[in-house]
C-alpha positions in Angstrom: 167.7 162.6 86.4 165.3 160.6 88.5 165.8 157.5 86.4 169.6 157.7 87.0 169.0 157.9 90.8 166.7 154.8 90.6 169.3 152.8 88.6 172.0 153.7 91.2 169.7 152.6 94.0 169.1 149.3 92.2 172.8 148.6 91.6 173.6 149.5 95.3 171.0 147.1 96.6 172.0 144.3 94.3 175.7 143.5 93.9 176.5 140.7 91.4 178.8 138.0 92.6 182.1 137.2 90.9 181.8 136.6 87.2 178.4 138.2 86.8 177.1 141.6 85.6 173.8 143.3 86.3 172.3 144.5 83.0 169.2 146.5 82.3 167.8 145.4 78.9 167.2 148.3 76.5 164.1 148.1 74.4 164.6 149.8 71.1 161.7 151.2 69.0 161.6 149.7 65.6 160.3 151.9 62.8 158.1 150.5 60.0 158.4 151.7 56.4 155.3 153.8 56.9 156.9 155.6 59.9 155.2 153.9 62.8 157.3 152.9 65.8 156.8 149.5 67.3 158.4 148.7 70.7 160.3 145.4 71.3 157.6 144.3 73.6 155.3 143.7 70.6 157.9 141.4 69.1 158.6 137.8 70.0 162.4 138.5 70.1 164.1 139.2 73.4 166.3 142.3 73.6 170.0 141.5 73.4 171.3 144.9 74.2 171.4 146.5 77.6 173.1 149.0 80.0 175.6 147.6 82.6 174.4 148.7 86.1 176.9 146.8 88.2 179.8 144.3 87.8 180.9 141.6 90.2 184.5 140.8 91.0 186.8 138.8 88.7 186.9 135.1 89.2 189.0 132.1 88.3 187.8 130.0 85.4 187.9 126.3 85.1 191.4 126.5 83.5 192.6 128.5 86.5 193.0 131.8 84.6 191.4 135.0 86.0 188.2 136.0 84.1 187.7 139.8 84.1 185.0 141.9 82.6 186.0 143.6 79.4 183.3 146.2 80.0 182.5 148.8 82.7 179.5 150.1 84.5 177.5 152.4 82.2 178.5 150.6 78.9 175.9 149.5 76.5 176.6 145.8 75.6 175.3 143.1 73.4 174.8 139.7 75.2 173.8 136.3 74.0 170.1 135.9 73.1 169.3 133.4 75.8 172.2 134.4 78.1 171.7 135.4 81.7 168.9 135.0 84.2 166.0 137.4 84.4 165.1 139.0 87.7 162.5 141.6 88.7 163.3 144.3 91.2 161.2 147.4 91.9 159.0 146.6 88.9 162.1 146.6 86.6 163.2 143.7 84.4 166.9 143.1 84.9 169.4 140.4 83.9 172.3 138.8 85.7 174.7 137.8 82.9 178.0 136.0 83.1 181.0 137.8 81.7 181.5 135.2 79.0 177.9 135.8 77.7 178.6 139.5 76.9 179.7 139.6 73.3 180.3 143.3 72.4 180.3 146.8 73.6 178.1 149.3 71.7 180.2 152.4 71.0 178.5 155.8 70.7 
């Protein structure tokens, strides 16, 4: 419960501008054949999955059409490997990702 309150405080203090989403990358534990769990931090790959903490307003694209987020706060999403900008806030690694760089919603 304390983690949820901290996430809410982060998203209240940091509001993404139009066309951006604030995402907390999720580190998944990978399991070896022998049963050992290895965190993503031991790997060279960057996490591409995260939880949406906040969403900015819709914005007009270059073609004049309105770009809206196809996801909502609380969704787990997959974003482009090198998409977004990393920021650090309250010792947490977060990403500001453009709507167009979010590729999928992970359904439960």
